[in-house]
PDB file as gemmi writes it, atoms N, CA and C in Angstrom:
CRYST1    1.000    1.000    1.000  90.00  90.00  90.00 P 1                      
ATOM      1  N   MET A   1      40.551  24.651 -38.879  1.00  0.00           N  
ATOM      2  CA  MET A   1      41.526  24.432 -38.755  1.00  0.00           C  
ATOM      3  C   MET A   1      42.693  24.790 -39.818  1.00  0.00           C  
ATOM      4  N   ASP A   2      43.706  25.340 -39.381  1.00  0.00           N  
ATOM      5  CA  ASP A   2      44.859  26.082 -40.187  1.00  0.00           C  
ATOM      6  C   ASP A   2      45.844  25.172 -39.682  1.00  0.00           C  
ATOM      7  N   ALA A   3      46.793  24.670 -40.816  1.00  0.00           N  
ATOM      8  CA  ALA A   3      47.952  23.705 -40.471  1.00  0.00           C  
ATOM      9  C   ALA A   3      48.943  24.106 -41.342  1.00  0.00           C  
ATOM     10  N   ASP A   4      50.479  24.097 -40.439  1.00  0.00           N  
ATOM     11  CA  ASP A   4      51.583  24.117 -40.925  1.00  0.00           C  
ATOM     12  C   ASP A   4      52.287  22.528 -41.018  1.00  0.00           C  
ATOM     13  N   SER A   5      52.626  22.180 -42.257  1.00  0.00           N  
ATOM     14  CA  SER A   5      53.828  21.225 -42.159  1.00  0.00           C  
ATOM     15  C   SER A   5      55.136  21.294 -41.930  1.00  0.00           C  
ATOM     16  N   PRO A   6      55.715  20.337 -41.469  1.00  0.00           N  
ATOM     17  CA  PRO A   6      57.157  20.489 -41.356  1.00  0.00           C  
ATOM     18  C   PRO A   6      58.057  20.910 -42.723  1.00  0.00           C  
ATOM     19  N   ASP A   7      57.217  20.381 -43.918  1.00  0.00           N  
ATOM     20  CA  ASP A   7      57.876  20.995 -45.190  1.00  0.00           C  
ATOM     21  C   ASP A   7      57.581  22.227 -45.636  1.00  0.00           C  
ATOM     22  N   GLY A   8      57.033  23.158 -44.497  1.00  0.00           N  
ATOM     23  CA  GLY A   8      56.356  24.426 -45.170  1.00  0.00           C  
ATOM     24  C   GLY A   8      55.014  24.599 -45.844  1.00  0.00           C  
ATOM     25  N   HIS A   9      54.509  23.887 -46.040  1.00  0.00           N  
ATOM     26  CA  HIS A   9      53.028  23.632 -46.810  1.00  0.00           C  
ATOM     27  C   HIS A   9      52.057  24.130 -45.677  1.00  0.00           C  
ATOM     28  N   ARG A  10      50.837  25.042 -46.072  1.00  0.00           N  
ATOM     29  CA  ARG A  10      49.868  25.184 -45.237  1.00  0.00           C  
ATOM     30  C   ARG A  10      48.849  25.265 -46.007  1.00  0.00           C  
ATOM     31  N   VAL A  11      47.760  24.774 -45.241  1.00  0.00           N  
ATOM     32  CA  VAL A  11      46.547  24.623 -45.603  1.00  0.00           C  
ATOM     33  C   VAL A  11      45.449  25.286 -44.737  1.00  0.00           C  
ATOM     34  N   ILE A  12      44.433  25.603 -45.300  1.00  0.00           N  
ATOM     35  CA  ILE A  12      43.278  26.561 -44.500  1.00  0.00           C  
ATOM     36  C   ILE A  12      41.803  26.119 -44.555  1.00  0.00           C  
ATOM     37  N   ARG A  13      40.968  26.605 -43.960  1.00  0.00           N  
ATOM     38  CA  ARG A  13      39.442  26.002 -44.347  1.00  0.00           C  
ATOM     39  C   ARG A  13      39.377  26.969 -45.474  1.00  0.00           C  
ATOM     40  N   ALA A  14      38.843  26.448 -46.822  1.00  0.00           N  
ATOM     41  CA  ALA A  14      38.277  27.296 -47.721  1.00  0.00           C  
ATOM     42  C   ALA A  14      36.941  28.371 -47.338  1.00  0.00           C  
ATOM     43  N   THR A  15      36.749  28.811 -47.915  1.00  0.00           N  
ATOM     44  CA  THR A  15      35.417  29.898 -47.338  1.00  0.00           C  
ATOM     45  C   THR A  15      34.814  29.939 -48.744  1.00  0.00           C  
ATOM     46  N   ALA A  16      33.407  30.390 -48.760  1.00  0.00           N  
ATOM     47  CA  ALA A  16      32.430  30.754 -49.957  1.00  0.00           C  
ATOM     48  C   ALA A  16      33.489  31.491 -51.316  1.00  0.00           C  
ATOM     49  N   PRO A  17      34.269  32.508 -50.914  1.00  0.00           N  
ATOM     50  CA  PRO A  17      34.809  32.426 -52.282  1.00  0.00           C  
ATOM     51  C   PRO A  17      35.822  31.831 -52.817  1.00  0.00           C  
ATOM     52  N   ASP A  18      36.034  31.074 -51.948  1.00  0.00           N  
ATOM     53  CA  ASP A  18      37.146  30.082 -52.639  1.00  0.00           C  
ATOM     54  C   ASP A  18      36.676  29.021 -53.377  1.00  0.00           C  
ATOM     55  N   TRP A  19      35.534  28.910 -53.664  1.00  0.00           N  
ATOM     56  CA  TRP A  19      34.830  27.479 -54.450  1.00  0.00           C  
ATOM     57  C   TRP A  19      35.356  27.526 -55.620  1.00  0.00           C  
ATOM     58  N   PRO A  20      35.905  28.321 -56.474  1.00  0.00           N  
ATOM     59  CA  PRO A  20      36.241  27.809 -58.204  1.00  0.00           C  
ATOM     60  C   PRO A  20      37.524  26.967 -58.110  1.00  0.00           C  
ATOM     61  N   ALA A  21      38.243  27.621 -57.135  1.00  0.00           N  
ATOM     62  CA  ALA A  21      39.596  26.759 -57.268  1.00  0.00           C  
ATOM     63  C   ALA A  21      39.490  25.424 -56.853  1.00  0.00           C  
ATOM     64  N   PRO A  22      38.816  24.803 -56.023  1.00  0.00           N  
ATOM     65  CA  PRO A  22      38.507  23.197 -55.788  1.00  0.00           C  
ATOM     66  C   PRO A  22      37.771  22.563 -57.121  1.00  0.00           C  
ATOM     67  N   ALA A  23      36.526  23.219 -57.690  1.00  0.00           N  
ATOM     68  CA  ALA A  23      35.859  23.117 -58.454  1.00  0.00           C  
ATOM     69  C   ALA A  23      36.761  22.892 -60.112  1.00  0.00           C  
ATOM     70  N   GLY A  24      37.720  24.069 -59.875  1.00  0.00           N  
ATOM     71  CA  GLY A  24      38.081  23.635 -61.025  1.00  0.00           C  
ATOM     72  C   GLY A  24      39.528  22.694 -61.295  1.00  0.00           C  
ATOM     73  N   ILE A  25      39.481  21.896 -60.185  1.00  0.00           N  
ATOM     74  CA  ILE A  25      40.731  20.510 -60.100  1.00  0.00           C  
ATOM     75  C   ILE A  25      39.551  19.299 -60.215  1.00  0.00           C  
ATOM     76  N   ASP A  26      38.330  19.530 -59.480  1.00  0.00           N  
ATOM     77  CA  ASP A  26      37.653  18.380 -59.631  1.00  0.00           C  
ATOM     78  C   ASP A  26      37.190  17.727 -60.900  1.00  0.00           C  
ATOM     79  N   SER A  27      37.655  16.398 -61.109  1.00  0.00           N  
ATOM     80  CA  SER A  27      37.091  15.780 -62.528  1.00  0.00           C  
ATOM     81  C   SER A  27      35.735  16.248 -63.086  1.00  0.00           C  
ATOM     82  N   LEU A  28      35.037  15.984 -62.223  1.00  0.00           N  
ATOM     83  CA  LEU A  28      33.206  16.274 -62.393  1.00  0.00           C  
ATOM     84  C   LEU A  28      33.192  17.860 -62.857  1.00  0.00           C  
ATOM     85  N   ALA A  29      33.422  18.476 -61.549  1.00  0.00           N  
ATOM     86  CA  ALA A  29      33.038  20.164 -61.861  1.00  0.00           C  
ATOM     87  C   ALA A  29      33.985  20.639 -63.057  1.00  0.00           C  
ATOM     88  N   ALA A  30      34.830  20.209 -63.086  1.00  0.00           N  
ATOM     89  CA  ALA A  30      35.718  20.951 -64.215  1.00  0.00           C  
ATOM     90  C   ALA A  30      34.911  20.453 -65.637  1.00  0.00           C  
ATOM     91  N   THR A  31      34.615  19.494 -65.633  1.00  0.00           N  
ATOM     92  CA  THR A  31      34.049  19.125 -67.394  1.00  0.00           C  
ATOM     93  C   THR A  31      32.222  19.601 -67.006  1.00  0.00           C  
ATOM     94  N   GLY A  32      32.058  20.739 -66.322  1.00  0.00           N  
ATOM     95  CA  GLY A  32      30.641  21.190 -66.367  1.00  0.00           C  
ATOM     96  C   GLY A  32      29.633  20.625 -65.373  1.00  0.00           C  
ATOM     97  N   ASP A  33      29.770  19.729 -64.503  1.00  0.00           N  
ATOM     98  CA  ASP A  33      28.407  19.165 -63.773  1.00  0.00           C  
ATOM     99  C   ASP A  33      28.377  20.365 -62.781  1.00  0.00           C  
ATOM    100  N   GLY A  34      27.103  20.793 -62.785  1.00  0.00           N  
ATOM    101  CA  GLY A  34      26.535  21.795 -62.108  1.00  0.00           C  
ATOM    102  C   GLY A  34      26.127  21.687 -60.711  1.00  0.00           C  
ATOM    103  N   ALA A  35      25.895  20.259 -60.781  1.00  0.00           N  
ATOM    104  CA  ALA A  35      25.358  19.809 -59.342  1.00  0.00           C  
ATOM    105  C   ALA A  35      26.523  19.650 -58.604  1.00  0.00           C  
ATOM    106  N   ARG A  36      27.746  19.225 -58.939  1.00  0.00           N  
ATOM    107  CA  ARG A  36      28.857  18.747 -58.294  1.00  0.00           C  
ATOM    108  C   ARG A  36      29.427  20.419 -58.137  1.00  0.00           C  
ATOM    109  N   ARG A  37      29.580  21.328 -58.903  1.00  0.00           N  
ATOM    110  CA  ARG A  37      29.919  22.700 -58.446  1.00  0.00           C  
ATOM    111  C   ARG A  37      29.219  23.361 -57.426  1.00  0.00           C  
ATOM    112  N   ASP A  38      27.738  22.847 -57.513  1.00  0.00           N  
ATOM    113  CA  ASP A  38      26.963  23.499 -56.219  1.00  0.00           C  
ATOM    114  C   ASP A  38      27.532  22.717 -55.300  1.00  0.00           C  
ATOM    115  N   SER A  39      27.439  21.565 -55.209  1.00  0.00           N  
ATOM    116  CA  SER A  39      27.928  20.890 -53.910  1.00  0.00           C  
ATOM    117  C   SER A  39      29.485  21.252 -53.393  1.00  0.00           C  
ATOM    118  N   ILE A  40      30.279  21.465 -53.960  1.00  0.00           N  
ATOM    119  CA  ILE A  40      31.686  22.181 -53.834  1.00  0.00           C  
ATOM    120  C   ILE A  40      31.284  23.630 -53.369  1.00  0.00           C  
ATOM    121  N   ARG A  41      30.730  24.602 -54.105  1.00  0.00           N  
ATOM    122  CA  ARG A  41      30.569  25.633 -53.474  1.00  0.00           C  
ATOM    123  C   ARG A  41      29.814  25.748 -51.707  1.00  0.00           C  
ATOM    124  N   ARG A  42      28.726  24.494 -51.578  1.00  0.00           N  
ATOM    125  CA  ARG A  42      28.260  24.637 -50.483  1.00  0.00           C  
ATOM    126  C   ARG A  42      29.112  23.829 -49.257  1.00  0.00           C  
ATOM    127  N   TRP A  43      29.903  23.077 -49.658  1.00  0.00           N  
ATOM    128  CA  TRP A  43      31.178  22.502 -48.753  1.00  0.00           C  
ATOM    129  C   TRP A  43      31.869  23.465 -48.544  1.00  0.00           C  
ATOM    130  N   CYS A  44      32.339  24.592 -49.405  1.00  0.00           N  
ATOM    131  CA  CYS A  44      33.459  25.694 -48.753  1.00  0.00           C  
ATOM    132  C   CYS A  44      32.335  26.489 -48.101  1.00  0.00           C  
ATOM    133  N   GLU A  45      31.313  27.060 -47.979  1.00  0.00           N  
ATOM    134  CA  GLU A  45      30.862  27.691 -47.554  1.00  0.00           C  
ATOM    135  C   GLU A  45      30.495  27.139 -46.015  1.00  0.00           C  
ATOM    136  N   SER A  46      30.497  25.787 -45.865  1.00  0.00           N  
ATOM    137  CA  SER A  46      30.153  25.021 -44.421  1.00  0.00           C  
ATOM    138  C   SER A  46      31.468  24.959 -43.818  1.00  0.00           C  
ATOM    139  N   GLY A  47      32.786  25.182 -44.677  1.00  0.00           N  
ATOM    140  CA  GLY A  47      34.106  25.137 -43.876  1.00  0.00           C  
ATOM    141  C   GLY A  47      34.657  23.744 -43.626  1.00  0.00           C  
ATOM    142  N   VAL A  48      34.155  22.663 -44.731  1.00  0.00           N  
ATOM    143  CA  VAL A  48      34.511  21.450 -44.693  1.00  0.00           C  
ATOM    144  C   VAL A  48      35.847  21.125 -45.883  1.00  0.00           C  
ATOM    145  N   VAL A  49      36.321  22.244 -46.444  1.00  0.00           N  
ATOM    146  CA  VAL A  49      36.868  22.042 -47.530  1.00  0.00           C  
ATOM    147  C   VAL A  49      38.465  22.592 -46.904  1.00  0.00           C  
ATOM    148  N   LEU A  50      39.279  21.846 -47.290  1.00  0.00           N  
ATOM    149  CA  LEU A  50      40.756  22.703 -47.101  1.00  0.00           C  
ATOM    150  C   LEU A  50      41.434  22.825 -48.291  1.00  0.00           C  
ATOM    151  N   THR A  51      42.151  23.906 -48.261  1.00  0.00           N  
ATOM    152  CA  THR A  51      42.689  24.548 -49.635  1.00  0.00           C  
ATOM    153  C   THR A  51      44.182  24.839 -49.406  1.00  0.00           C  
ATOM    154  N   PRO A  52      45.021  24.794 -50.313  1.00  0.00           N  
ATOM    155  CA  PRO A  52      46.728  25.267 -49.900  1.00  0.00           C  
ATOM    156  C   PRO A  52      46.500  26.733 -49.914  1.00  0.00           C  
ATOM    157  N   CYS A  53      47.543  27.194 -49.102  1.00  0.00           N  
ATOM    158  CA  CYS A  53      47.719  28.882 -48.773  1.00  0.00           C  
ATOM    159  C   CYS A  53      49.451  28.976 -48.920  1.00  0.00           C  
ATOM    160  N   ALA A  54      49.833  30.153 -49.678  1.00  0.00           N  
ATOM    161  CA  ALA A  54      50.547  30.526 -49.633  1.00  0.00           C  
ATOM    162  C   ALA A  54      51.403  30.746 -48.020  1.00  0.00           C  
ATOM    163  N   ALA A  55      52.691  30.333 -48.141  1.00  0.00           N  
ATOM    164  CA  ALA A  55      52.845  30.446 -46.720  1.00  0.00           C  
ATOM    165  C   ALA A  55      53.531  31.787 -46.511  1.00  0.00           C  
TER     166      ALA A  55                                                      
END                                                                             
């Protein structure tokens, strides 16, 4: 699912290489929680994470 909003923001499904960005803003993963970082990586690999994309 890729989507454009009326105000020009766009989101796309994150892929495996994208996992560091959401892990960097997650409060648990950002503090070094390895299990949480692994979960975020798996979620990105399975396509359930949405991430902003430059328009």
